[in-house]
Structures are given as C-alpha cells and as structure tokens.
N, C-alpha and C positions, 0 to 999 in steps of 0.2 A: 818787610822786606829785609834781609840780612844786608849790612854791608860787609866786605871782605877788603883784606887790607892790597894791598898793590902787589904785587910781584916784586915782593926783594932777594938780595943776591947778598948772601955772606962773606963778607970779602976778609973780616979777620976776628979776635974775640968778641969785642965791642964796635965793631964797624959792621955798616951795613950800606948798601946802594940801592937805589931806583933809577933806572935806565931812562935818557930823556926823550924815547919813544913809550914812555907811560904815558903821560898826557900829551895832547897837540898843543905845542907851541914853547915846548921847553926846549933851552936851547942847548945845558948842560945835565948832566945827572946828578941826584939829588945822595948825600952823603947822611948816614945818619948815626950817631956816636951813642950806643947806650949796648946794656946787657942783652942779652935775650927776656931775660923776664921781665925790664923795662921797654923794653920794645913791645913786648905784647902788651904793655899795660897802657901803654900811649895813645890816647882817642882817634879815632879816624881822621878829627879836624888837622891833627899835626901832618901828616902825609898830603892832604892836600895844601897846606901853608907852603909845605917846602916844595909842593909841585909847583905852587905860585910862585915860589920867588927867583924858582928854577928858569920863568918863563920870561924874568925882567932883561929888559935891553941892556945893552954891555955888561951882562952878567956873564966872569968868565972860570974856566975849570969845575967849582962846583957847587953848588948850594948846599948848604950844613946845617943842621939841626943836630945841637948840644943833645946830652943826657938829660936836660930840663925841659926839654921840648921849644929849648930859644930858637930861633931860625934867626940865620946870618949868612950874606951873600959874600963868595968871595970870588 
C-alpha cells in the first residue's frame, strides 16, 4: 500500500496548512513551517503526529510543526 501525504495547502513560501477536517477530532488546523524540499522529505509520521496534536483538548489557533519536525501546540 502506498502512503500518501495529507491534503496540504501552501500559505507562504515556507508555510503549509493541513485543514482540521483532515482527521476526525482535529480541533484546529495544523501548520507546518518548512521549505518545499524539506516538506517532501519529512516522514509521514510527522503529518500524523501534527494531526494528533491538533486533537488535544484545549488547543487553540493551530498545531505547529517546525522545520526540523519537532511539534508543539499553540
């Protein structure tokens, strides 16, 4: 089975958005800050992790992923 990236929308040169309807339970959208090259090199688990962060109770605004793949919430 081929793994696919979630639907990702480019917001700026190095800013990407995964809408909150990507995964059931997401409270907020997920933002990824990375170049296009780096985004394509990220492991698929990064996308799942950021989507999981977006489901946490009390999260507001966005779940954010920095270019090195570390994830935190805001």
